[in-house]
C-alpha angles and dihedrals in degrees: 000000000000114000098195092097095056131084090220129026112271093235090062095050107045121097137182127225117202114221143163133203147154120244121210124186113205127175098186115107120182128199091268089067096057093104092052091049090048089052090049090054091048091051088054094050099045100041107133137205114228091204094061101023096056131060099230089178089077111117108233122193099206094204100042123118089235090059095044115013113226095236085065091064106096094221094045109134097019127122089257090056094047091055094055127098121224095266091054092047089050089056092049091050089046095050096040089053093049090048093048098046101041139028088200100061083055125031111263112281110254094234094054090041089056092049091048092050091054094046094048096044095052110096095201109099095216094058089052090051092045094049100041109028099032109030109021095034090041089055091046091053092056092048092048089050092059091057093042093050102038112025117099095204108104097211092051093048092049093048093050096043091055094042090051090053088058096039093051089058090050094051089044088052094052092044092052094045094049097042092068092044106047098062086066095059125105120241089257094052091046091050091053093054090048090052088052091051093055093046093047094047094054091048092051091047091054090048089078096063088092095209090160092057095053091046095048090050092051094243127144100276097196094049089049094051094047087058097044092049093051102037118118092206091053089048090056092046093051089049091055091051089069095050090104099038102052098054091045094050089050089048090055091054093244093125106115127146097279091052094046090048093051094049089049089051091051091047093240103106089106089076090067089092096054114110109231091208090057091054093050092048091052091050089053093046094050092052093048089048090053090052091052094049091047094047095239094144137127120230091264093045091048088054091053092047090052093055086050092056100261118148104245093193093052090046092055093045091055090046090054093049092051091050095047090052090051093052093053 
């Protein structure tokens, strides 16, 4: 594997987590699993190929404000930012985008690494689902939505739109599987899961301080962190990152006093009234709308689009343009 894309050599950043578990194969599905099976079928039908679904011929300037809006940069508006020239700001945008989009270009953040260690080590299946499908992937969904909804770079918007369509199903799978299981827990078992949610959410909130980026760029890390921790814009950004987690946790019934107090402390309790199904439906609809606008439709889908008022000729024109670019 090439290491020229990474800020540190890969052999310095990999880690192993010992774990033990029992695997059971069970082919019996009762009626309560209908929604899970429907989700599985939807996943098969809507699996997408990034080589054909995305226009990789798109020229992307990795440090441009279109690719990574400046208000996304955690130190945007700070004294450090104001002292920079345009080339220095380009570097900051480039590295912040790399750090935001990939935990490979940068070594995995220590807060996220600590959470993954705990999730992978735990041999209880529901703790793995809770940690991965609900918390980590729920946070990822919110972060992806910021790029999908606010970036002006078409390839970045398309990638995040399609990835979110997949991720939304992952989160829904975890929610459906756990929703049947958690009512069976004892009070002590439920309290343990709620403690884990509080611990995990604070870890994930701290993951967005970006210490490693400021250090790598040779900036004053302490000054950057002082600004990041006090910035009103960053507070609003971190709040939005929990827009997927809070309603899902409430839907699972893990919404005791400690969890509510933690969400109030983080300023994210307002998301408790959001319907998780509405969020998933919106992610699906945005991906389907992108397909229609880019002409990536089968004959049956194109007919449906026509009935919905989509210009078939324009859809085919876009599709031909994309295919021509891929061939050359």
